[in-house]
C-alpha positions as CSV (number, residue, x, y, z in Angstrom):
1,M,79.1,123.8,12.5
2,S,80.9,127.1,12.8
3,I,84.4,127.5,14.2
4,T,84.9,130.3,16.7
5,P,88.1,131.4,18.4
6,P,88.5,130.4,22.0
7,P,87.2,132.9,24.6
8,K,89.6,135.6,25.8
9,R,90.7,135.3,29.4
10,K,89.9,138.1,31.7
11,G,92.8,140.4,32.6
12,A,94.9,139.2,29.7
13,T,96.6,142.0,27.8
14,D,98.1,142.0,24.4
15,Q,101.2,143.9,25.5
16,A,104.1,142.2,27.2
17,P,104.9,143.5,30.7
18,S,107.5,146.2,30.5
19,L,110.6,145.6,32.7
20,N,112.7,148.4,34.0
21,I,116.1,148.9,32.5
22,A,118.0,147.9,35.7
23,S,116.4,144.5,35.8
24,E,117.0,143.9,32.1
25,R,120.7,144.7,32.6
26,K,120.9,142.2,35.5
27,M,119.3,139.6,33.3
28,E,121.7,140.3,30.5
29,E,124.7,140.0,32.9
30,V,123.5,136.6,34.1
31,I,123.0,135.4,30.6
32,N,126.3,136.6,29.4
33,R,128.2,135.4,32.4
34,G,127.4,131.7,31.7
35,S,127.4,129.0,34.2
36,T,130.2,127.7,36.4
37,A,129.9,124.2,34.8
38,V,130.6,125.6,31.4
39,A,133.5,127.7,32.6
40,S,135.1,124.8,34.4
41,R,134.6,122.5,31.4
42,L,136.3,125.0,29.1
43,S,139.2,125.5,31.5
44,S,139.7,121.7,31.8
45,E,139.6,121.3,28.0
46,K,142.5,123.6,27.7
47,D,144.6,121.4,30.0
48,Q,143.9,118.1,28.0
49,P,145.8,117.3,24.9
50,T,143.8,117.3,21.7
51,V,143.8,114.6,19.0
52,K,145.3,115.7,15.7
53,N,144.8,113.8,12.4
54,F,147.3,113.4,9.6
55,N,147.9,111.1,6.7
56,V,150.9,108.8,6.4
57,R,152.2,107.6,3.1
58,I,154.0,104.2,3.3
59,M,155.4,101.9,0.7
60,S,153.4,98.7,0.2
61,D,156.4,96.5,1.1
62,R,156.8,98.3,4.5
63,L,153.0,98.0,5.1
64,N,153.2,94.3,4.4
65,V,155.9,93.9,7.0
66,V,153.9,95.9,9.5
67,N,150.8,93.7,8.8
68,S,152.9,90.5,9.2
69,L,154.2,91.8,12.6
70,R,150.6,92.6,13.6
71,D,149.5,89.1,12.7
72,L,152.2,87.7,15.1
73,R,150.5,89.4,18.1
74,P,148.1,87.3,20.2
75,K,144.5,87.5,19.0
76,K,141.2,87.4,20.8
77,P,139.8,83.9,20.9
78,L,137.8,82.9,17.8
79,S,138.6,86.3,16.1
80,P,140.1,86.4,12.7
81,K,141.3,90.0,13.2
82,P,144.9,90.8,14.2
83,G,145.6,91.4,17.8
84,I,146.3,95.1,17.3
85,S,145.0,97.7,14.9
86,L,147.2,99.4,12.4
87,Q,146.7,102.7,14.1
88,D,147.6,101.3,17.6
89,W,150.7,99.6,16.1
90,V,151.9,102.9,14.5
91,L,151.2,104.8,17.8
92,E,153.2,102.2,19.7
93,A,156.1,102.6,17.2
94,I,156.0,106.4,17.6
95,E,156.1,106.1,21.4
96,E,159.1,103.7,21.2
97,K,160.9,106.1,18.9
98,I,160.2,109.0,21.2
99,K,161.6,107.1,24.2
100,R,164.7,106.1,22.3
101,E,165.3,109.7,21.0
102,Q,164.8,111.2,24.5
103,K,167.2,108.5,26.0
104,S,169.9,109.2,23.4
105,L,169.6,113.0,23.8
106,S,169.8,112.9,27.6
C-alpha cells in the first residue's frame, strides 16, 4: 500500500495574501493598545496594597510565651491546633502597636 499526499485544493495558493500597509498599521495599533479589561485591572492593582515578606528573628523564650498565649485563644471544636496562627498573632500585635503609637503621637 503506497502513501500519497492529500489532494491539493483548487484555488489554494502557497503565498499568504498580502495586506496593505495601512491595514497592517491598524492591526498593530489594536494589538499594542491592549484591552480595556487589562488596563482597568492594572490601574486597580496600583491602588491596592501589596503583600511584602520578611523574616523575623525572635528569641526562643519569647516565642514560647507567644505560643502559650496562642494556646489560650478559643479553638475550633475537636481541633488540636491553636485558635490563631503565629502569623495572624504577629499581625495583630503589629496592628495594636501601630494604634498605640498613633494615639500617643496625636
